[in-house]
C-alpha positions as a LaTeX table, in Angstrom:
\begin{tabular}{lrrr}
\hline
Residue & $x$ (\AA) & $y$ (\AA) & $z$ (\AA) \\
\hline
Met1 & 0.00 & 0.00 & 0.00 \\
Ala2 & 2.77 & 2.47 & 0.97 \\
Thr3 & 4.62 & 1.68 & $-2.25$ \\
Cys4 & 1.56 & 2.54 & $-4.31$ \\
Val5 & 1.20 & 5.91 & $-2.58$ \\
Leu6 & 4.84 & 6.93 & $-2.10$ \\
Gly7 & 6.52 & 5.14 & $-5.02$ \\
Glu8 & 9.61 & 2.94 & $-5.48$ \\
Lys9 & 11.99 & 5.26 & $-3.57$ \\
Tyr10 & 10.01 & 4.61 & $-0.42$ \\
Lys11 & 10.20 & 0.85 & $-0.97$ \\
Lys12 & 13.98 & 0.97 & $-1.49$ \\
Lys13 & 14.46 & 3.18 & 1.57 \\
Lys14 & 12.46 & 0.80 & 3.75 \\
Lys15 & 14.44 & $-2.18$ & 2.41 \\
Lys16 & 17.73 & $-0.48$ & 3.36 \\
Glu17 & 16.40 & 0.25 & 6.84 \\
Arg18 & 15.43 & $-3.41$ & 7.28 \\
Gln19 & 18.88 & $-4.50$ & 6.13 \\
Lys20 & 20.54 & $-2.19$ & 8.65 \\
Lys21 & 18.49 & $-3.73$ & 11.43 \\
Lys22 & 19.76 & $-7.18$ & 10.43 \\
Val23 & 23.38 & $-6.20$ & 11.13 \\
Leu24 & 24.52 & $-8.02$ & 14.24 \\
Leu25 & 26.26 & $-5.82$ & 16.76 \\
Ser26 & 26.59 & $-8.06$ & 19.79 \\
Asn27 & 29.43 & $-7.48$ & 22.22 \\
Asp28 & 31.27 & $-10.54$ & 20.93 \\
Ile29 & 31.11 & $-9.39$ & 17.31 \\
Val30 & 32.26 & $-5.86$ & 18.15 \\
Lys31 & 35.06 & $-7.19$ & 20.38 \\
Arg32 & 36.25 & $-9.61$ & 17.67 \\
Arg33 & 36.19 & $-6.89$ & 15.01 \\
Ile34 & 38.22 & $-4.52$ & 17.20 \\
Gln35 & 40.75 & $-7.29$ & 17.84 \\
Glu36 & 41.02 & $-8.00$ & 14.09 \\
Leu37 & 41.55 & $-4.32$ & 13.30 \\
Ser38 & 44.14 & $-3.86$ & 16.02 \\
Ala39 & 46.02 & $-7.00$ & 14.94 \\
Gly40 & 46.14 & $-5.67$ & 11.38 \\
Ile41 & 47.47 & $-2.30$ & 12.53 \\
Glu42 & 50.04 & $-3.98$ & 14.75 \\
Asn43 & 51.23 & $-6.16$ & 11.87 \\
Gln44 & 51.60 & $-3.11$ & 9.62 \\
Leu45 & 53.60 & $-1.21$ & 12.23 \\
Val46 & 55.89 & $-4.14$ & 12.96 \\
Ser47 & 56.60 & $-4.78$ & 9.29 \\
Arg48 & 57.29 & $-1.08$ & 8.69 \\
Arg49 & 59.59 & $-0.98$ & 11.72 \\
Ile50 & 61.54 & $-4.00$ & 10.45 \\
Ala51 & 61.90 & $-2.41$ & 7.00 \\
Cys52 & 63.12 & 0.98 & 8.27 \\
Asp53 & 66.67 & 2.14 & 8.88 \\
Val54 & 66.05 & 4.25 & 12.00 \\
Phe55 & 63.25 & 4.84 & 14.48 \\
Ser56 & 62.51 & 6.81 & 17.62 \\
Leu57 & 60.01 & 6.09 & 20.38 \\
Lys58 & 58.38 & 8.64 & 22.68 \\
Ile59 & 56.18 & 7.52 & 25.57 \\
Asp60 & 54.10 & 9.83 & 27.75 \\
Glu61 & 51.94 & 8.87 & 30.68 \\
Ser62 & 49.40 & 11.18 & 32.26 \\
Ala63 & 46.40 & 11.02 & 34.57 \\
Asp64 & 43.31 & 13.17 & 34.73 \\
Met65 & 41.60 & 14.50 & 37.86 \\
Ser66 & 39.81 & 11.20 & 38.44 \\
Glu67 & 43.20 & 9.44 & 38.35 \\
Leu68 & 42.38 & 7.67 & 35.09 \\
Ala69 & 45.73 & 6.86 & 33.49 \\
Ala70 & 46.42 & 7.39 & 29.81 \\
Leu71 & 49.47 & 6.20 & 27.90 \\
Leu72 & 50.57 & 7.76 & 24.62 \\
Ala73 & 53.21 & 6.12 & 22.44 \\
Leu74 & 54.59 & 7.95 & 19.40 \\
Val75 & 56.83 & 6.08 & 17.00 \\
Arg76 & 58.69 & 7.79 & 14.16 \\
Tyr77 & 60.42 & 5.62 & 11.65 \\
Gly78 & 62.09 & 6.16 & 8.37 \\
Ser79 & 64.73 & 5.31 & 5.90 \\
Arg80 & 67.41 & 7.40 & 4.26 \\
His81 & 64.87 & 8.64 & 1.72 \\
Lys82 & 61.69 & 9.25 & 3.68 \\
Thr83 & 60.55 & 9.76 & 7.29 \\
Lys84 & 56.96 & 8.98 & 8.34 \\
\hline
\end{tabular}
């Protein structure tokens, strides 16, 4: 009925909304996806570090007023031709 009144765009929009609702976002799925992404980033960084000529590492630790600790690690690496 709604398709007859509002046309095909409405039907396509509703179909996309239904598909979005089907996406599973349980804690386990989100946790696994974050682990996969972080493993990929770690592998990239390690391989780039192995391939570089020089690198430097800067680590800074701080805490906010609620004593929540934060750790920042900055890595610069490069070769004779290019620094990233």
